[in-house]
N, C-alpha and C positions, 0 to 999 in steps of 0.2 A: 856410693855415689847418692846424693841427695835427692828428694822425692822429686822436685822440678827440673832436676837435668838428664832425666831419662831426654832419650832423643831416636829419630827415625831414620832410615835410609832413603833419602829424596831419589835415589836411581831407581825409577821402576816402570815397567811396561804397565800401558795401557788395556793391557790382554789380559784376561782371567789367567792364564796361563803362567802366571805368576807365582799364584797360588794352585793351581789344581793340577794334579796328572791328567795326562788324555787319557780318557776312557780306553778302557781295551776294547779292539776289535775281534770284533768273532764276525770268523766269515762263513758264510753259508752257500749250503749246493744242495741241490737236487735232480735225481738221477732217474731218467724214464728207462724201464725194461719191458720188451718185447715179448710175449708167451704165444709159443706153438701150440694150439690145438687140435686134436687130430680133427681129420675131417672125416662125411660120414657118406659116400655116394657122391663123393667129388661139391658137395653143394659147401657156399660158403657160409659158417656159425656165427652168427654175431651174438653177440653177447650186450645185454642191456642191460646198465643197474638200474632196479627198481625203488626207487625212496621205499625205507624201511619207516613205520611211524615208532618215532622217538619215543623210549621206555621208561620213562623217571619213574623210580620205586615210589608209589605210596607211603608217606614221611606219619608216622602214629600224631594223632594231635591229641591232648587233652582238652578237657572243657574249659579249662581255668580263662579267664580272659585275661589279655596285656594290662597291666596299669595305664592307663590311657594318659596321664600325667607325662611316663615317663618318655611317650610318645612323641610328647610335645618340644621335647628337647631338641637342640638343633646341633648335625654334627655330631663330634665326641667333644670331650672334656676338651680344654683349650692346651693343658700341658700335653697329656698324651697325643692329643694333634701335631703338637711342632716335634712331639719324640719322633715318631711315626713318619716325621718327613724327614727328619735328622737323619733319621737309619735308611729312609729311603735315598738319601744322598748321600752315606757312606757307599750303601751299593752301588750306585753310578761312578763313585770317584773313591775306590777301593786304597788306592795309595794317599789321598791325601788328608792331612793333617787338619781335623776339624777340630773346631775350637766352639765350645761351648759357652756362650753367654744368653742363654735365653731363660731354661726352668731354674727357680729361684733355688737350687741344689746347692749346700755348703760343701765345700772342698778341701779345704786345710784341717790334720789329722785333731781330733778331739784333743787337748791339753793332758799331760800324763798326771795330775793331780785329779783328775776327774776319770780317768778311765782305769787306773789303779784301784780307787775306791767300787769299782764297777764287778772289777777283778776279786778285789778281797770278797766282795758281796758274794759271787757265785762260785769261791772255794766254799765258804763259809757252808752254801747250800750242798753239799758233801760229807758235813758232819751232822752230827746229830742235836749237835747243842746249836747250830747255825740253819738248821733247816725251817724255812718256814713256807706253808701255802697258801690259803685263798689269804688275802690281806682284806682291809677295808675297802670297800668300792669308791670312797670319798678319797681315799690316799692314807699315807700312813702321817699321823700328828706330829710328828718330827717335821716331816718334810712340811706339811699345811703350816705349822707355827715360822719356818724358817724364810716360807714365801711371803707370807704376810710382815715378819718382822722387815725385809730387802725391802720390797717392792710397796708396801703399805702400810708402813710404821706411820703413827698419828691421823691415818684417813679413816680411823671409826670403822675398821673391816676386823673380823676377828677371825681365827682359827679355822671355827668350823664353817664361815660362810666361804671358804675355798676349798673346791672340789679338784682334784689331783685328776689329769685324766693321757691320755694316749695319745693328745695333739689338739691346739686349737682347730683345725681341720674338723675332727671327729665330733668336738663338741657343741663347733655350730649345728651339724646335722641332728645331735640328741636334743638341742636347743627348740630346733625346728619341732620336732617329736614333742615337746611341749607345749608348743605354741598350736599347733594344731593348722587345720586346712583353713579356718573359716577367719582367720586372720589377714587384714593387708600389711602391705611392706611397702620400704622404701631403702632406697641404695643409693650412695655415692656413684656418679659414671664420671668417669670408668670406675671399678672396683672388682676385687678377688672376686672370680665366676661362683667359688664357691656359694656364695648368699645366695644369687641369683638361681643358678642352677638347684639348690635344694629347695627353693621356695616353689621352682616349679615342681618338682618329685612330689614335692607335698599336698599341692592342688592350691596353691594361694592365689594361682595365674591363671590370665586368658591363654588363647594361643599366642601365637607368635606372629608379630605382625611384621611383615617383610619388608615394606613398605620404610619404615622409619626403624628395621631392628632391634625391636621393643617388644615384650611379652606384656602383654594387656592386664590390666589389673597391678601392676607395680609402675612405683612413683622412683623414677628415674631422677634423682636432683643432680643436675647440671655439674659438675666442677672441670672447669678451665682455669688458663691462664689468665684470661679477662676477669672472673670472679675471685682469684689467687687460691684457685681449687677448694675452696669452701661455698657451697652451696648457699643461693640464695632465699634464705628460708619464709622469706614473703610468699614468695613465689611457690613455694614447698606444700603440694597437699596434705590434710592430714591423714597416716597411717598410722596401725597399732603400733605395729615395729617396725625401729629405723637402724638397718647396720653402718658402724661408720668405724673406718679405719685409719689410724694415725698413731705411726708415721704411715701414710698411704701406699699402699701396693695398687696398682703401680707407677704412681706418679712423684713418690718420693714425698710429697707434699706433709709438710706436721701443723697441725691445726694451733693456732695461739690459745692461750687462757682467754681470751675475750669473747673468741670464736666458739671455744667449747661452753663457755656460762650462756652464750645464746640459744647453743646446743641442746642445753638440760632445759634452761626455762621453755622453748619450744614442745618439748617434748613433754614435761608438766602441763603447759595451757592444752595441748591435745590429749593428755592422759595417755600417751605412747612411751614404747619400752624401749630403750637405746642398745644395741647389742655392740660393743666395743671393742675393738681388736686391735691389742695394744702388742701385737707383735715383736714388731720392731722398736719396741722404744727405750731399750739402752742404744740404738744407732743414736738420738737426738742430739746433737748439739746445741741448736738453741735452747733458749729460755725459755720452752714451750712445756705443758703435762705430760707425764709420762705416763698418768693413770686418770682414767676418768672420773677418781671420788677425790681428784685434787680439787674438783669446783664443788660447793655447798649447794646438796641438794641432791647430788648426781644419787645416792644410795636410794634415794626414791624413787628411781626411773631408769637406771642402769644395769647392765650386765658386764662384766669384762672377761674377756679370753683372752689367754696369751699362751708361750710355749717357750722350751728350752732350743726349739730346730735351729734359730737363726743367731740362739747367741753361745750355742756350745756344740753347735755341728751335731745336733741331737736328729737332724731329719730321719735317720734310719732309726735311731734308737726308740724314737718317740715317746716322747713326754709334754705336758702342757699343765693346764688349769683355767679355770672358770671361777671366776668370785659372784657369787650372787646372794648380794645382802638380805639379811631377815628383814630390811625395811619396805622392800619391793613387794609391792602386791598386787593381785591381781582385781578388777572391779567388782568382786565380790567378798574383798578382803583375805581372800585366801595366798598364803605366801606363799610366792614362786619358785622358791628355795625349796620346797617341800615337793612339788611337782617334780621339780628337776631330780631330786634326791630320789625320787620312783623309779624315775625313768632309769638313773644311773642304777642303780641297783637291779633294774628287770633287765638291761639292754649291755649291761657289762660286768666285767670284775676285777675291775680295779687294774690300774697300770702298772708293767713290769716290777717285782719287787728289784731287780736287777739296776734298772732304769732309775727308779726313784732312790736306789742308795748313790746312782750319778748324780741325781737332781742336788740331793743333801751337799754332794762335793761341790757343785755348781757353785753354790750358795755360804761354800765358808770363806774366809779374806781370803786363802791362797787360789780359789777356785774363781773366786769374782774377776780378781788381778789378771787370771790365765783369759778369762772370758773378754773384757775389757780390751787386752792385748790380740785377742783373734779378732773382735771388730774392728782395732784400729786399724788393724790390717787390709780390711775390706773396705775400710772409708779411704784407705791410701788408692786403693783400687779405684774408687767411685770417681776422686780427682784426678785421677789419669784418664778416665774414659770423659770428663766431663771436661776436662782441659783439651783434649784432642778433636770432637764434635765442636766446641767453641774455636777453636782454630780454622775450623772447616765452615764458620759460618753459619751455624745451625743456631736455633732457640732449643736451649736444652733445659731441663728442670728437674728437679731432683737430685740426690746426689750428697745432699748436706747431712739430712737427718734420717737417708734410709740408703742399704745397699743396692738403689733402683735408680738407673737413668733416664728421663722421659725426654725422648728427641723427636723434635717436628719435624713431620715432611708435608707442607702445606700441599693439597690439590691431590695428594695421591693415596692409593690403597695401601692401606699397612700392612695386607696380604702379602702385595706386587712387592714393596718396600724391604720384606722378611725375606721374599723369594730371589730378590736381586742379591742382597748382602750374602745370603746361604751360597748363592751358584755361585758368583763373584767374587766373596771373600772368603769363603769354607767357613764364615763365622754364623753361629745359631743364634738368634735373637726371640723377641716373642713381639707378633702382630700388637699392637694397642687395641685393635677392634676386638680382638679377643676379652678384650677387660670391660666392653659393652660400647655402645654408640659414639660414647662422647671421646672412646680412645681413637676413633679413626683417624688417620693421618698422621700416629705417634708410633715409635715403636721403642719397647724398654729392650734397656741393656743391662743384664746385671754384674753386679761389682765380684757376685760368688765365683773364685775363677783362681788360680796359681798367677803369679805373678808374671813369671813369663809368657803365660799364654793371655792373659791381659795387654802387655805392652806389645804382644806380635798384632794380636787383634788389630788394638790401635792404630798399627803400622798400616794395615788392611785395610782400616777404616780412611787413613791417609790417604792409599794409595789409589780406593776407589773414589773417594768424592774431591779430591784436590780440584 
């Protein structure tokens, strides 16, 4: 059946019971028992309960102070909090079919051409000839060369500018260690929460300001439908570090070549470093840059992180990379790459050799074809989700260049909408405010899901918001 011919059953009830099994009824009962006590001298014995002092065992405490910066963090990290609420919902409705379109975790199997290479590597480790222990912390030479030739050919990037890792999120934290606590930082608003939370933990920020839902000393670069989800740089304060993600998580917006040229020039004018997250570059449909290094001069002001997680289903396998060009220098002329290399060698023993074998397979002609097929599947899911919300009259963004659909619920709390959708449709989404104050009033719907689940979720959305 062609993609656009999917249909939904319009005969539905407005009650959430369409989707939700009634919660189990638990009967409670209490019993009163009468006790007879022997009397002495025919006198009435009255038993009076005397309050006992609560005896709380005294816990041993060390003399080590808690990291005050971690104490600044608000509630839990977004995605574990979403998972906690999902699990609580499952306990409340144990017989219901919960569909997760919230946390951006891939669902389709890793292509066999990739897993077979990992399997061969794993089996080889059982032989004297094939065994290997510690590898280079920066990654195997063959994989670094394959990443360069696949993603950075003719962009002036060398093999040894590339550091293979256990994922882009981990590298973001390692970069924060390199930068230290004395830098200032800017972030798109909304954006992936790891940028802000790692900055808070490092001590780069002030306290959380509840009236504006922001941390002090962070420059929140507002990205809205009005400005095409690209910040007005003329109104952005100068900072040392600029975190920028394109295609963006959560909005799905992709920066154009002209916009990234302005961003690079802005960084040069201010002496800033851009940390460019390109984890969704292979989802790009428009003719926009896949890498920041396509922009002239970017090697002097930018670092790029990326990952196999959303390309090959490696969310659990864990494999990514970071590019730190030799041209990128601190204010004293010292190469940033040398400090990053030191942090990597100190804090990391290198990516799994089995995962790296999978990475090499990903970048073979057969592996690239297989990855593009999986990405195409998820992009079809986004089209289904976008069409559904458009048909219901919502303003919808993203979906074309990223596996996320950004749906606007004007005037409503994101967590309120999240709770409504979960309670009435059994579908898990992600509240936009979890990505920053600029995400309030939006909900992110992930396209990572089995096709049957995506179709079922969209049917439920139609039933709820028709």
